[in-house]
N, CA, C and O atoms as CSV, one atom per row, in Angstrom:
chain,resi,resn,atom,element,x,y,z
A,1,UNK,N,N,-34.911,11.051,-31.349
A,1,UNK,CA,C,-33.654,10.725,-31.890
A,1,UNK,C,C,-32.856,9.590,-30.923
A,1,UNK,O,O,-32.679,9.901,-29.745
A,2,UNK,N,N,-32.426,8.422,-31.351
A,2,UNK,CA,C,-31.883,7.506,-30.633
A,2,UNK,C,C,-30.396,7.758,-30.491
A,2,UNK,O,O,-29.787,8.179,-31.474
A,3,UNK,N,N,-29.762,7.538,-29.354
A,3,UNK,CA,C,-28.351,7.635,-29.114
A,3,UNK,C,C,-27.618,6.576,-29.690
A,3,UNK,O,O,-28.003,5.417,-29.533
A,4,UNK,N,N,-26.583,6.847,-30.354
A,4,UNK,CA,C,-25.741,5.864,-31.054
A,4,UNK,C,C,-25.109,5.012,-30.033
A,4,UNK,O,O,-24.537,5.475,-29.045
A,5,UNK,N,N,-25.233,3.665,-30.311
A,5,UNK,CA,C,-24.588,2.677,-29.386
A,5,UNK,C,C,-23.014,2.662,-29.598
A,5,UNK,O,O,-22.529,2.582,-30.726
A,6,UNK,N,N,-22.256,2.743,-28.455
A,6,UNK,CA,C,-20.842,2.695,-28.708
A,6,UNK,C,C,-20.392,1.249,-29.174
A,6,UNK,O,O,-20.963,0.192,-28.901
A,7,UNK,N,N,-19.333,1.412,-29.878
A,7,UNK,CA,C,-18.800,0.231,-30.369
A,7,UNK,C,C,-17.728,-0.273,-29.482
A,7,UNK,O,O,-17.139,0.545,-28.776
A,8,UNK,N,N,-17.366,-1.683,-29.433
A,8,UNK,CA,C,-16.255,-2.166,-28.659
A,8,UNK,C,C,-14.910,-1.422,-29.126
A,8,UNK,O,O,-14.812,-1.062,-30.299
A,9,UNK,N,N,-14.011,-1.223,-28.328
A,9,UNK,CA,C,-12.662,-0.775,-28.602
A,9,UNK,C,C,-11.612,-1.751,-28.082
A,9,UNK,O,O,-11.743,-2.395,-27.041
A,10,UNK,N,N,-10.614,-1.803,-28.855
A,10,UNK,CA,C,-9.471,-2.579,-28.398
A,10,UNK,C,C,-8.301,-1.623,-28.113
A,10,UNK,O,O,-7.917,-0.870,-29.007
A,11,UNK,N,N,-7.728,-1.624,-26.915
A,11,UNK,CA,C,-6.621,-0.722,-26.376
A,11,UNK,C,C,-5.445,-1.520,-26.324
A,11,UNK,O,O,-5.351,-2.254,-25.341
A,12,UNK,N,N,-4.498,-1.543,-27.188
A,12,UNK,CA,C,-3.352,-2.392,-27.108
A,12,UNK,C,C,-2.458,-2.211,-25.879
A,12,UNK,O,O,-2.452,-1.113,-25.323
A,13,UNK,N,N,-1.747,-3.159,-25.445
A,13,UNK,CA,C,-0.775,-2.924,-24.431
A,13,UNK,C,C,0.226,-1.826,-24.663
A,13,UNK,O,O,0.786,-1.732,-25.755
A,14,UNK,N,N,0.460,-1.030,-23.722
A,14,UNK,CA,C,1.347,0.170,-23.880
A,14,UNK,C,C,0.883,1.307,-24.500
A,14,UNK,O,O,1.638,2.255,-24.717
A,15,UNK,N,N,-0.382,1.314,-24.834
A,15,UNK,CA,C,-1.050,2.469,-25.406
A,15,UNK,C,C,-2.215,2.845,-24.535
A,15,UNK,O,O,-2.817,1.905,-24.016
A,16,UNK,N,N,-2.629,4.059,-24.292
A,16,UNK,CA,C,-1.800,5.337,-24.754
A,16,UNK,C,C,-0.714,5.523,-23.774
A,16,UNK,O,O,-0.497,4.744,-22.846
A,17,UNK,N,N,-0.020,6.628,-24.034
A,17,UNK,CA,C,1.254,7.104,-23.448
A,17,UNK,C,C,1.016,7.303,-21.762
A,17,UNK,O,O,-0.093,7.619,-21.331
A,18,UNK,N,N,2.032,7.109,-20.984
A,18,UNK,CA,C,2.025,7.367,-19.691
A,18,UNK,C,C,2.211,8.816,-19.504
A,18,UNK,O,O,3.173,9.357,-20.049
A,19,UNK,N,N,1.285,9.582,-18.700
A,19,UNK,CA,C,1.410,11.058,-18.411
A,19,UNK,C,C,1.793,11.286,-16.928
A,19,UNK,O,O,1.564,10.450,-16.055
A,20,UNK,N,N,2.311,12.315,-16.738
A,20,UNK,CA,C,2.634,12.880,-15.385
A,20,UNK,C,C,1.433,13.649,-14.782
A,20,UNK,O,O,0.911,14.562,-15.422
A,21,UNK,N,N,1.010,13.302,-13.607
A,21,UNK,CA,C,-0.291,13.816,-13.045
A,21,UNK,C,C,0.008,15.119,-12.437
A,21,UNK,O,O,0.958,15.261,-11.667
A,22,UNK,N,N,-0.821,16.116,-12.783
A,22,UNK,CA,C,-0.853,17.471,-11.994
A,22,UNK,C,C,-1.134,17.017,-10.484
A,22,UNK,O,O,-2.012,16.192,-10.232
A,23,UNK,N,N,-0.399,17.556,-9.577
A,23,UNK,CA,C,-0.679,17.099,-8.231
A,23,UNK,C,C,-0.331,18.288,-7.330
A,23,UNK,O,O,0.502,19.123,-7.684
A,24,UNK,N,N,-0.997,18.356,-6.133
A,24,UNK,CA,C,-0.929,19.492,-5.281
A,24,UNK,C,C,0.529,19.964,-5.013
A,24,UNK,O,O,0.920,21.087,-5.332
A,25,UNK,N,N,1.304,19.027,-4.404
A,25,UNK,CA,C,2.605,19.500,-3.979
A,25,UNK,C,C,3.711,18.479,-4.191
A,25,UNK,O,O,4.887,18.841,-4.221
A,26,UNK,N,N,3.356,17.219,-4.337
A,26,UNK,CA,C,4.502,16.073,-4.376
A,26,UNK,C,C,4.933,15.841,-5.910
A,26,UNK,O,O,6.098,15.519,-6.142
A,27,UNK,N,N,4.099,15.986,-6.860
A,27,UNK,CA,C,4.458,15.977,-8.157
A,27,UNK,C,C,4.910,14.470,-8.585
A,27,UNK,O,O,4.912,13.527,-7.793
A,28,UNK,N,N,5.239,14.393,-9.766
A,28,UNK,CA,C,5.852,13.075,-10.361
A,28,UNK,C,C,4.938,11.828,-10.340
A,28,UNK,O,O,5.443,10.735,-10.594
A,29,UNK,N,N,3.722,11.920,-10.073
A,29,UNK,CA,C,2.823,10.707,-10.038
A,29,UNK,C,C,2.436,10.624,-11.524
A,29,UNK,O,O,2.246,11.606,-12.242
A,30,UNK,N,N,2.334,9.249,-11.930
A,30,UNK,CA,C,2.094,8.991,-13.424
A,30,UNK,C,C,0.776,8.184,-13.536
A,30,UNK,O,O,0.383,7.496,-12.593
A,31,UNK,N,N,0.152,8.274,-14.614
A,31,UNK,CA,C,-0.971,7.598,-14.981
A,31,UNK,C,C,-1.013,7.272,-16.513
A,31,UNK,O,O,-0.379,7.909,-17.354
A,32,UNK,N,N,-1.848,6.187,-16.787
A,32,UNK,CA,C,-2.060,5.967,-18.160
A,32,UNK,C,C,-3.493,5.730,-18.343
A,32,UNK,O,O,-4.003,4.762,-17.780
A,33,UNK,N,N,-4.275,6.600,-19.152
A,33,UNK,CA,C,-5.692,6.444,-19.423
A,33,UNK,C,C,-5.963,5.333,-20.436
A,33,UNK,O,O,-5.428,5.340,-21.544
A,34,UNK,N,N,-6.847,4.334,-20.014
A,34,UNK,CA,C,-7.117,3.249,-20.957
A,34,UNK,C,C,-8.503,3.514,-21.690
A,34,UNK,O,O,-8.620,3.399,-22.910
A,35,UNK,N,N,-9.491,3.861,-20.887
A,35,UNK,CA,C,-10.869,4.158,-21.572
A,35,UNK,C,C,-11.166,5.597,-21.109
A,35,UNK,O,O,-11.151,5.911,-19.919
A,36,UNK,N,N,-11.438,6.460,-22.116
A,36,UNK,CA,C,-11.516,7.786,-21.884
A,36,UNK,C,C,-12.397,8.453,-23.121
A,36,UNK,O,O,-12.055,8.266,-24.289
A,37,UNK,N,N,-13.471,9.186,-22.798
A,37,UNK,CA,C,-14.214,9.898,-23.886
A,37,UNK,C,C,-13.532,10.612,-24.911
A,37,UNK,O,O,-14.082,10.858,-25.984
A,38,UNK,N,N,-12.211,11.005,-24.610
A,38,UNK,CA,C,-11.334,11.752,-25.569
A,38,UNK,C,C,-11.132,10.869,-26.649
A,38,UNK,O,O,-10.911,11.401,-27.737
A,39,UNK,N,N,-11.161,9.554,-26.590
A,39,UNK,CA,C,-10.780,8.615,-27.743
A,39,UNK,C,C,-11.969,8.000,-28.348
A,39,UNK,O,O,-11.810,7.304,-29.351
A,40,UNK,N,N,-13.241,8.190,-27.815
A,40,UNK,CA,C,-14.412,7.700,-28.344
A,40,UNK,C,C,-15.489,7.483,-27.306
A,40,UNK,O,O,-15.214,7.650,-26.118
A,41,UNK,N,N,-16.681,7.126,-27.683
A,41,UNK,CA,C,-17.694,7.002,-26.544
A,41,UNK,C,C,-17.394,5.864,-25.640
A,41,UNK,O,O,-16.822,4.834,-25.999
A,42,UNK,N,N,-17.816,6.121,-24.453
A,42,UNK,CA,C,-17.537,5.202,-23.345
A,42,UNK,C,C,-18.646,4.886,-22.414
A,42,UNK,O,O,-18.412,4.194,-21.423
A,43,UNK,N,N,-19.874,5.353,-22.665
A,43,UNK,CA,C,-21.080,5.176,-21.833
A,43,UNK,C,C,-20.815,5.703,-20.364
A,43,UNK,O,O,-21.145,5.080,-19.355
A,44,UNK,N,N,-20.277,6.739,-20.371
A,44,UNK,CA,C,-19.897,7.474,-19.040
A,44,UNK,C,C,-19.073,6.632,-18.075
A,44,UNK,O,O,-19.466,6.443,-16.924
A,45,UNK,N,N,-17.894,6.109,-18.553
A,45,UNK,CA,C,-16.939,5.503,-17.807
A,45,UNK,C,C,-15.591,5.787,-18.252
A,45,UNK,O,O,-15.379,5.699,-19.461
A,46,UNK,N,N,-14.645,6.112,-17.479
A,46,UNK,CA,C,-13.247,6.316,-17.785
A,46,UNK,C,C,-12.474,5.251,-16.791
A,46,UNK,O,O,-12.917,4.868,-15.708
A,47,UNK,N,N,-11.347,4.893,-17.331
A,47,UNK,CA,C,-10.534,3.889,-16.530
A,47,UNK,C,C,-9.027,4.075,-16.831
A,47,UNK,O,O,-8.717,4.413,-17.973
A,48,UNK,N,N,-8.053,3.881,-15.888
A,48,UNK,CA,C,-6.729,4.080,-16.248
A,48,UNK,C,C,-5.967,3.440,-15.233
A,48,UNK,O,O,-6.572,2.964,-14.272
A,49,UNK,N,N,-4.569,3.346,-15.312
A,49,UNK,CA,C,-3.673,2.866,-14.298
A,49,UNK,C,C,-2.934,3.875,-13.735
A,49,UNK,O,O,-2.430,4.751,-14.438
A,50,UNK,N,N,-2.798,3.842,-12.364
A,50,UNK,CA,C,-1.958,4.861,-11.579
A,50,UNK,C,C,-0.805,4.268,-11.065
A,50,UNK,O,O,-0.852,3.263,-10.356
A,51,UNK,N,N,0.347,4.897,-11.420
A,51,UNK,CA,C,1.696,4.395,-10.991
A,51,UNK,C,C,2.219,5.231,-9.792
A,51,UNK,O,O,2.236,6.460,-9.856
A,52,UNK,N,N,2.615,4.599,-8.773
A,52,UNK,CA,C,3.209,5.416,-7.580
A,52,UNK,C,C,4.389,4.645,-7.224
A,52,UNK,O,O,4.376,3.438,-6.983
A,53,UNK,N,N,5.549,5.505,-7.201
A,53,UNK,CA,C,6.808,4.932,-6.915
A,53,UNK,C,C,6.990,4.735,-5.375
A,53,UNK,O,O,6.401,5.433,-4.549
A,54,UNK,N,N,7.838,3.744,-5.065
A,54,UNK,CA,C,8.184,3.488,-3.557
A,54,UNK,C,C,8.589,4.728,-2.847
A,54,UNK,O,O,9.392,5.517,-3.345
A,55,UNK,N,N,8.071,4.891,-1.758
A,55,UNK,CA,C,8.307,6.085,-0.939
A,55,UNK,C,C,7.581,7.374,-1.325
A,55,UNK,O,O,7.775,8.419,-0.705
A,56,UNK,N,N,6.743,7.282,-2.359
A,56,UNK,CA,C,5.999,8.452,-2.803
A,56,UNK,C,C,4.695,8.349,-2.206
A,56,UNK,O,O,4.244,7.313,-1.717
A,57,UNK,N,N,4.024,9.608,-2.268
A,57,UNK,CA,C,2.588,9.671,-1.843
A,57,UNK,C,C,1.792,10.513,-2.682
A,57,UNK,O,O,2.362,11.368,-3.360
A,58,UNK,N,N,0.461,10.374,-2.729
A,58,UNK,CA,C,-0.409,11.228,-3.451
A,58,UNK,C,C,-1.080,12.043,-2.211
A,58,UNK,O,O,-1.456,11.511,-1.166
A,59,UNK,N,N,-1.155,13.330,-2.495
A,59,UNK,CA,C,-1.852,14.286,-1.486
A,59,UNK,C,C,-3.114,13.943,-1.207
A,59,UNK,O,O,-3.736,13.343,-2.083
A,60,UNK,N,N,-3.703,14.216,-0.057
A,60,UNK,CA,C,-5.102,14.013,0.205
A,60,UNK,C,C,-5.977,14.867,-0.619
A,60,UNK,O,O,-5.720,16.069,-0.678
A,61,UNK,N,N,-6.916,14.410,-1.220
A,61,UNK,CA,C,-7.816,15.109,-2.102
A,61,UNK,C,C,-9.242,14.387,-2.186
A,61,UNK,O,O,-9.385,13.253,-1.730
A,62,UNK,N,N,-10.212,15.037,-2.743
A,62,UNK,CA,C,-11.470,14.502,-3.106
A,62,UNK,C,C,-11.915,14.825,-4.578
A,62,UNK,O,O,-11.306,15.623,-5.290
A,63,UNK,N,N,-13.033,14.134,-4.966
A,63,UNK,CA,C,-13.625,14.573,-6.239
A,63,UNK,C,C,-15.126,14.382,-6.218
A,63,UNK,O,O,-15.685,13.667,-5.387
A,64,UNK,N,N,-15.725,15.023,-7.128
A,64,UNK,CA,C,-17.193,15.065,-6.971
A,64,UNK,C,C,-17.867,13.884,-7.587
A,64,UNK,O,O,-19.079,13.927,-7.800
A,65,UNK,N,N,-17.122,12.779,-7.900
A,65,UNK,CA,C,-17.716,11.564,-8.340
A,65,UNK,C,C,-16.969,10.296,-7.571
A,65,UNK,O,O,-15.800,10.381,-7.196
A,66,UNK,N,N,-17.708,9.220,-7.400
A,66,UNK,CA,C,-17.067,8.155,-6.808
A,66,UNK,C,C,-15.899,7.513,-7.671
A,66,UNK,O,O,-15.742,7.755,-8.868
A,67,UNK,N,N,-15.098,6.663,-6.917
A,67,UNK,CA,C,-13.977,6.065,-7.719
A,67,UNK,C,C,-13.699,4.613,-7.014
A,67,UNK,O,O,-13.882,4.347,-5.826
A,68,UNK,N,N,-13.212,3.738,-8.038
A,68,UNK,CA,C,-12.819,2.479,-7.529
A,68,UNK,C,C,-11.406,2.432,-7.930
A,68,UNK,O,O,-10.912,2.998,-8.905
A,69,UNK,N,N,-10.764,1.627,-6.991
A,69,UNK,CA,C,-9.305,1.404,-7.177
A,69,UNK,C,C,-9.044,-0.064,-6.864
A,69,UNK,O,O,-9.484,-0.608,-5.850
A,70,UNK,N,N,-8.287,-0.694,-7.813
A,70,UNK,CA,C,-7.840,-2.091,-7.705
A,70,UNK,C,C,-6.384,-2.189,-7.690
A,70,UNK,O,O,-5.757,-1.616,-8.581
A,71,UNK,N,N,-5.767,-2.851,-6.780
A,71,UNK,CA,C,-4.279,-2.937,-6.607
A,71,UNK,C,C,-3.820,-4.183,-7.558
A,71,UNK,O,O,-4.049,-5.379,-7.382
A,72,UNK,N,N,-3.112,-3.555,-8.606
A,72,UNK,CA,C,-2.507,-4.519,-9.608
A,72,UNK,C,C,-1.297,-5.225,-9.081
A,72,UNK,O,O,-1.114,-6.439,-9.174
A,73,UNK,N,N,-0.402,-4.278,-8.463
A,73,UNK,CA,C,0.997,-4.743,-7.884
A,73,UNK,C,C,1.465,-3.767,-6.838
A,73,UNK,O,O,1.112,-2.588,-6.804
A,74,UNK,N,N,2.254,-4.322,-6.019
A,74,UNK,CA,C,2.991,-3.477,-4.988
A,74,UNK,C,C,2.092,-3.324,-3.754
A,74,UNK,O,O,0.903,-3.643,-3.760
A,75,UNK,N,N,2.762,-2.797,-2.659
A,75,UNK,CA,C,2.098,-2.710,-1.367
A,75,UNK,C,C,2.291,-1.165,-0.914
A,75,UNK,O,O,3.255,-0.444,-1.168
A,76,UNK,N,N,1.143,-0.851,-0.188
A,76,UNK,CA,C,1.290,0.503,0.292
A,76,UNK,C,C,0.095,0.758,1.179
A,76,UNK,O,O,-0.422,-0.201,1.752
A,77,UNK,N,N,-0.377,1.963,1.335
A,77,UNK,CA,C,-1.559,2.359,2.171
A,77,UNK,C,C,-2.422,3.329,1.405
A,77,UNK,O,O,-1.969,4.089,0.549
A,78,UNK,N,N,-3.759,3.260,1.778
A,78,UNK,CA,C,-4.719,4.248,1.315
A,78,UNK,C,C,-5.104,5.005,2.615
A,78,UNK,O,O,-5.391,4.409,3.653
A,79,UNK,N,N,-5.092,6.348,2.493
A,79,UNK,CA,C,-5.495,7.229,3.619
A,79,UNK,C,C,-7.028,7.623,3.220
A,79,UNK,O,O,-7.318,8.250,2.202
A,80,UNK,N,N,-7.868,7.198,4.095
A,80,UNK,CA,C,-9.339,7.561,3.811
A,80,UNK,C,C,-9.837,8.218,4.980
A,80,UNK,O,O,-10.283,7.644,5.973
A,81,UNK,N,N,-9.718,9.679,4.780
A,81,UNK,CA,C,-10.142,10.543,5.905
A,81,UNK,C,C,-9.053,10.216,7.017
A,81,UNK,O,O,-7.848,10.347,6.800
A,82,UNK,N,N,-9.575,9.784,8.215
A,82,UNK,CA,C,-8.721,9.450,9.475
A,82,UNK,C,C,-8.196,8.045,9.367
A,82,UNK,O,O,-7.352,7.660,10.175
A,83,UNK,N,N,-8.630,7.286,8.453
A,83,UNK,CA,C,-8.314,5.867,8.426
A,83,UNK,C,C,-7.157,5.529,7.531
A,83,UNK,O,O,-7.098,6.038,6.412
A,84,UNK,N,N,-6.178,4.652,7.983
A,84,UNK,CA,C,-5.069,4.201,7.095
A,84,UNK,C,C,-5.218,2.765,6.867
A,84,UNK,O,O,-5.183,1.990,7.823
A,85,UNK,N,N,-5.398,2.318,5.561
A,85,UNK,CA,C,-5.642,1.047,5.209
A,85,UNK,C,C,-4.474,0.353,4.437
A,85,UNK,O,O,-4.007,0.926,3.453
A,86,UNK,N,N,-4.000,-0.813,4.825
A,86,UNK,CA,C,-2.863,-1.452,4.093
A,86,UNK,C,C,-3.497,-2.004,2.798
A,86,UNK,O,O,-4.625,-2.495,2.770
A,87,UNK,N,N,-2.665,-1.883,1.703
A,87,UNK,CA,C,-3.164,-2.389,0.448
A,87,UNK,C,C,-2.127,-3.262,-0.137
A,87,UNK,O,O,-0.954,-2.910,-0.019
A,88,UNK,N,N,-2.430,-4.411,-0.783
A,88,UNK,CA,C,-1.821,-5.438,-1.406
A,88,UNK,C,C,-2.476,-5.839,-2.548
A,88,UNK,O,O,-3.697,-5.694,-2.604
A,89,UNK,N,N,-1.776,-6.392,-3.604
A,89,UNK,CA,C,-2.238,-6.890,-4.830
A,89,UNK,C,C,-3.547,-7.632,-4.693
A,89,UNK,O,O,-3.621,-8.526,-3.849
A,90,UNK,N,N,-4.650,-7.318,-5.499
A,90,UNK,CA,C,-5.905,-7.868,-5.424
A,90,UNK,C,C,-6.964,-7.189,-4.528
A,90,UNK,O,O,-8.149,-7.525,-4.537
A,91,UNK,N,N,-6.419,-6.149,-3.705
A,91,UNK,CA,C,-7.458,-5.384,-2.988
A,91,UNK,C,C,-8.151,-4.507,-3.803
A,91,UNK,O,O,-7.609,-4.095,-4.829
A,92,UNK,N,N,-9.494,-4.091,-3.437
A,92,UNK,CA,C,-10.232,-3.079,-4.073
A,92,UNK,C,C,-10.680,-2.073,-3.044
A,92,UNK,O,O,-10.844,-2.390,-1.866
A,93,UNK,N,N,-10.864,-0.928,-3.479
A,93,UNK,CA,C,-11.304,0.176,-2.814
A,93,UNK,C,C,-12.493,0.844,-3.495
A,93,UNK,O,O,-12.387,1.130,-4.687
A,94,UNK,N,N,-13.578,1.107,-2.856
A,94,UNK,CA,C,-14.720,2.061,-3.286
A,94,UNK,C,C,-14.403,3.284,-2.561
A,94,UNK,O,O,-14.186,3.254,-1.349
A,95,UNK,N,N,-14.362,4.433,-3.288
A,95,UNK,CA,C,-14.302,5.732,-2.579
A,95,UNK,C,C,-15.503,6.500,-3.013
A,95,UNK,O,O,-15.740,6.751,-4.194
A,96,UNK,N,N,-16.285,6.880,-1.966
A,96,UNK,CA,C,-17.358,7.643,-2.373
A,96,UNK,C,C,-17.152,9.097,-2.755
A,96,UNK,O,O,-16.188,9.657,-2.233
A,97,UNK,N,N,-17.878,9.755,-3.547
A,97,UNK,CA,C,-17.831,11.176,-3.890
A,97,UNK,C,C,-17.695,11.948,-2.675
A,97,UNK,O,O,-18.395,11.743,-1.683
A,98,UNK,N,N,-16.675,12.956,-2.759
A,98,UNK,CA,C,-16.376,13.743,-1.555
A,98,UNK,C,C,-15.575,13.260,-0.497
A,98,UNK,O,O,-15.328,13.992,0.462
A,99,UNK,N,N,-15.117,12.038,-0.573
A,99,UNK,CA,C,-14.352,11.412,0.489
A,99,UNK,C,C,-12.829,11.832,0.315
A,99,UNK,O,O,-12.248,11.637,-0.752
A,100,UNK,N,N,-12.246,12.385,1.349
A,100,UNK,CA,C,-10.865,12.725,1.278
A,100,UNK,C,C,-10.142,11.425,1.410
A,100,UNK,O,O,-10.362,10.545,2.243
A,101,UNK,N,N,-9.098,11.440,0.304
A,101,UNK,CA,C,-8.302,10.108,0.296
A,101,UNK,C,C,-6.973,10.455,-0.309
A,101,UNK,O,O,-6.835,11.553,-0.848
A,102,UNK,N,N,-5.910,9.527,-0.252
A,102,UNK,CA,C,-4.697,9.537,-0.798
A,102,UNK,C,C,-3.970,8.269,-0.621
A,102,UNK,O,O,-4.427,7.365,0.079
A,103,UNK,N,N,-2.872,8.189,-1.229
A,103,UNK,CA,C,-2.132,6.894,-1.364
A,103,UNK,C,C,-0.655,7.166,-0.984
A,103,UNK,O,O,-0.084,8.225,-1.242
A,104,UNK,N,N,-0.038,6.021,-0.290
A,104,UNK,CA,C,1.379,6.090,0.072
A,104,UNK,C,C,1.786,4.709,-0.435
A,104,UNK,O,O,1.048,3.739,-0.269
A,105,UNK,N,N,3.034,4.621,-1.091
A,105,UNK,CA,C,3.584,3.427,-1.629
A,105,UNK,C,C,4.897,2.987,-0.728
A,105,UNK,O,O,5.904,3.676,-0.559
A,106,UNK,N,N,4.659,1.767,-0.229
A,106,UNK,CA,C,5.794,1.168,0.343
A,106,UNK,C,C,6.869,0.623,-0.559
A,106,UNK,O,O,8.058,0.628,-0.240
A,107,UNK,N,N,6.361,0.107,-1.810
A,107,UNK,CA,C,7.054,-0.229,-2.870
A,107,UNK,C,C,6.439,0.199,-4.136
A,107,UNK,O,O,5.298,0.655,-4.054
A,108,UNK,N,N,6.981,0.132,-5.259
A,108,UNK,CA,C,6.245,0.532,-6.508
A,108,UNK,C,C,4.929,-0.109,-6.573
A,108,UNK,O,O,4.798,-1.314,-6.358
A,109,UNK,N,N,3.885,0.717,-6.884
A,109,UNK,CA,C,2.492,0.278,-6.944
A,109,UNK,C,C,1.938,0.562,-8.249
A,109,UNK,O,O,2.337,1.566,-8.838
A,110,UNK,N,N,1.040,-0.215,-8.797
A,110,UNK,CA,C,0.259,-0.063,-9.835
A,110,UNK,C,C,-1.259,-0.369,-9.480
A,110,UNK,O,O,-1.582,-1.440,-8.966
A,111,UNK,N,N,-2.139,0.597,-9.773
A,111,UNK,CA,C,-3.462,0.591,-9.424
A,111,UNK,C,C,-4.361,0.845,-10.518
A,111,UNK,O,O,-4.114,1.814,-11.234
A,112,UNK,N,N,-5.460,0.060,-10.785
A,112,UNK,CA,C,-6.442,0.367,-11.875
A,112,UNK,C,C,-7.571,1.239,-11.185
A,112,UNK,O,O,-8.208,0.831,-10.214
A,113,UNK,N,N,-7.745,2.380,-11.729
A,113,UNK,CA,C,-8.866,3.220,-11.171
A,113,UNK,C,C,-10.094,3.323,-12.264
A,113,UNK,O,O,-9.921,3.191,-13.476
A,114,UNK,N,N,-11.212,3.550,-11.709
A,114,UNK,CA,C,-12.359,3.753,-12.584
A,114,UNK,C,C,-13.302,4.971,-11.970
A,114,UNK,O,O,-13.568,5.085,-10.774
A,115,UNK,N,N,-13.717,5.785,-12.932
A,115,UNK,CA,C,-14.683,6.841,-12.527
A,115,UNK,C,C,-15.960,6.679,-13.397
A,115,UNK,O,O,-15.851,6.297,-14.562
A,116,UNK,N,N,-17.141,6.959,-12.862
A,116,UNK,CA,C,-18.373,6.975,-13.681
A,116,UNK,C,C,-18.546,8.206,-14.519
A,116,UNK,O,O,-19.604,8.828,-14.437
A,117,UNK,N,N,-17.668,8.572,-15.253
A,117,UNK,CA,C,-17.663,9.763,-16.123
A,117,UNK,C,C,-16.984,9.461,-17.437
A,117,UNK,O,O,-16.005,8.716,-17.493
A,118,UNK,N,N,-17.546,10.083,-18.556
A,118,UNK,CA,C,-16.985,9.884,-19.826
A,118,UNK,C,C,-15.527,10.130,-20.025
A,118,UNK,O,O,-14.792,9.352,-20.633
A,119,UNK,N,N,-15.122,11.330,-19.443
A,119,UNK,CA,C,-13.945,11.779,-19.571
A,119,UNK,C,C,-13.123,12.149,-18.312
A,119,UNK,O,O,-13.615,12.872,-17.446
A,120,UNK,N,N,-11.844,11.642,-18.212
A,120,UNK,CA,C,-10.938,11.945,-17.010
A,120,UNK,C,C,-10.757,13.393,-16.695
A,120,UNK,O,O,-10.618,13.811,-15.545
A,121,UNK,N,N,-10.766,14.215,-17.871
A,121,UNK,CA,C,-10.639,15.578,-17.864
A,121,UNK,C,C,-11.748,16.237,-17.010
A,121,UNK,O,O,-11.494,17.285,-16.416
A,122,UNK,N,N,-12.979,15.657,-16.926
A,122,UNK,CA,C,-13.972,16.097,-16.270
A,122,UNK,C,C,-14.065,15.786,-14.773
A,122,UNK,O,O,-15.012,16.140,-14.070
A,123,UNK,N,N,-12.964,15.069,-14.331
A,123,UNK,CA,C,-12.980,14.819,-12.914
A,123,UNK,C,C,-12.091,15.875,-12.120
A,123,UNK,O,O,-10.873,15.858,-12.297
A,124,UNK,N,N,-12.656,16.769,-11.271
A,124,UNK,CA,C,-12.067,17.740,-10.667
A,124,UNK,C,C,-11.509,17.246,-9.281
A,124,UNK,O,O,-12.257,16.697,-8.472
A,125,UNK,N,N,-10.244,17.446,-9.043
A,125,UNK,CA,C,-9.491,17.207,-7.869
A,125,UNK,C,C,-9.474,18.361,-6.995
A,125,UNK,O,O,-9.078,19.448,-7.416
A,126,UNK,N,N,-9.928,18.179,-5.653
A,126,UNK,CA,C,-9.927,19.273,-4.576
A,126,UNK,C,C,-9.042,18.795,-3.634
A,126,UNK,O,O,-9.338,17.801,-2.971
A,127,UNK,N,N,-7.844,19.456,-3.466
A,127,UNK,CA,C,-6.783,19.026,-2.544
A,127,UNK,C,C,-7.073,19.589,-1.102
A,127,UNK,O,O,-7.571,20.704,-0.944
A,128,UNK,N,N,-6.736,18.759,-0.061
A,128,UNK,CA,C,-6.706,19.113,1.295
A,128,UNK,C,C,-5.792,20.473,1.495
A,128,UNK,O,O,-4.698,20.615,0.947
A,129,UNK,N,N,-6.335,21.344,2.264
A,129,UNK,CA,C,-5.669,22.594,2.499
A,129,UNK,C,C,-4.132,22.472,2.990
A,129,UNK,O,O,-3.241,23.275,2.709
A,130,UNK,N,N,-4.009,21.386,3.727
A,130,UNK,CA,C,-2.722,21.000,4.271
A,130,UNK,C,C,-1.785,20.576,3.297
A,130,UNK,O,O,-0.587,20.522,3.576
A,131,UNK,N,N,-2.283,20.226,2.018
A,131,UNK,CA,C,-1.421,19.518,1.008
A,131,UNK,C,C,-0.528,20.427,0.364
A,131,UNK,O,O,0.254,20.020,-0.495
């Protein structure tokens, strides 16, 4: 039996809705899923936009799949284990599976994230004990 080939999908600007992210302790982080298996076949890829307000941070965490992050706007830092990396628009990060990481925003930031899995709901976040 042959697997059905996914069809191209157009996702209009502003869709789908922005959601509040469940987060270990800081709360209020927002994201918008763009490509996700919940809305149709994706060839094992999900992608969205992460919104981080100035002065806010995402707790250190890891997940079982790698992730890429592309900074669309704003400035801040990525915390990658013991390393603190300055981020600016146009910067890209590759975060291996199992790598502890988090983000701090010096100003409002928007970042495009991608996971090699069909559904964002299948990405398990494991937070640092200190979070």
